[in-house]
Residue, then its C-alpha position, 0 to 999 in steps of 0.5 A: x745948805x751952804x751953796x755960795x761958791x760951791x762946785x756945780x756938777x758938769x754931769x747935767x743934761x739940760x732938756x728944759x724948753x725942749x717940749x715933747x720927748x717925741x716918737x709916740x704913736x697916736x699923738x703921743x703924750x700930747x693926748x694925755x688929759x689932766x685925768x690921766x696925769x692925776x692918775x699917774x701921780x697917784x700911781x707913783x705916790x702909791x709906789x707903782x710905775x706910772x709908765x706902766x699905767x700908760x703902757x710906756x713902762x720898762x726898759x724895752x725897745x729903743x727910746x726916741x732920740x731927744x736932742x739934749x744940751x749939756x748944762x753950763x754949770x755956771x748958768x742954770x736958768x729956768x722959767x722963773x730965773x730966781x726960783x728955778x735957778x735956785x732949784x737948779x743950783x741946789x740940784x747941781x751942787x748936790x750932784x757935785x757933792x755926791x760925786x766928791x763923796x762917792x769918788x772917795x768912798x768907792x775905792x775905800x769900801x768896794x775896791x773900784x772906781x765910782x762911775x758918775x751918773x748924769x742928771x737930766x733936767x726937764x720940764x713937762x715931759x721927756x724921754x728916758x732909756x726906761x720910757x716916758x718921763x713926765x713931771x707926774x712921775x716924779x724924780x727917778x733913776x733909770x738904770x738903762x741909761x744911768x741917768x737921774x731924771x728930775x723936773x724941778x717943779x717937784x721942789x714946789x710939790x715938796x713944799x706946797x703939797x707935802x709940807x717939806x720946804x727947804x733946799x736940803x729936802x730937794x738935796x735929799x731927793x737927789x741923793x736918794x736917786x744917786x743911791x739907786x745909781x750906786x745900787x746899780x753899780x754894786x749889783x743890788x738892783x740886779x739881785x732884787x730884779x731877779x728875786x722879784x721875778x720869782x716872787x709873789x707880788x707881796x714879796x716883790x713889794x717887800x724887796x722894793x722896800x728894802x731897795x728904797x730904804x737902802x737908797x735912803x741910807x746911802x743918802x744919809x751916808x752922803x750927807x754925813x761925809x758932805x758935812x764932815x769933809x766940806x761943811x755943806x750943811x746949814x743948821x736945820x738941813x737934816x730936819x728938812x730931809x727928815x720932813x721930806x722922808x716923812x712926807x713921802x712914806x707909803x703909809x702917809x701917802x696911802x692915807x692921804x690918797x684913800x684914807x687907809x693903808x695897805x702894808x703889803x702894797x708898800x714899795x718904798x717903806x713907811x715914813x718911820x722906816x724912811x726916816x730911820x734909814x736916812x738917819x742911820x746913814x747920817x749918824x754912822x756914815x758906814x758905807x761898808x758892804x756889810x752895812x748895806x747888806x743889812x737892808x736885805x735881812x728881815x730885821x732891817x724892815 
């Protein structure tokens, strides 16, 4: 990515260094052993909700109050200043670029203004409107507070565990989570939530796959316009995004975790589907309602 001199979003909430989201009975997150964290990670990468595993899932109840500090867009430090600062810069520039792209596309395509999400940087653990957030849960979007949550150590996981290095691999992840925010604004998330409530588990999983693939498509649309309007991409960036999409497909993650795949349990889509969806968005740049609706037809799967 061409990061030098790029605008960094001001919609960043920096909670790094604020240990403990607070407020958990029985000692809270501090009593989670390494075994629990490992299981949570497996649950996440298998497509489940790690918050449900530890009994803190869902959006019910009021989240514990956490003091947050608005990030200085010109100075996003980390523990390792050179590396963590670089990750923070990638995230900040990506979020800023999504703001510019969707600010233009929303009135054109949907006849309404784009409501920008806030991105929360945290390390270790924090609290979200959807429950407990930990590094083990990976990046996620919380519709209850309209915020994207990310522990920047996930960038190391992309590189070391999943073999998906590069700044644009991380940018793809951020753009995907912003895609969920867009779905929330356009009503797709609510449609799927209602449908899942009256569906079998297998049918509910299939609906989740459609939502995730649509978010991948939206990430591709962003990449198209970010490069077309602002020349953000460098040679090899799309390959980095494709490598990341391939690495976190349900089939690949299940095969690595258990040696076999269970298609009816997929919640995010196969590696091939995720790559196809991102690539389709990048190649077409079609953000129309008709294009997005296609992800809710059987043919899109």
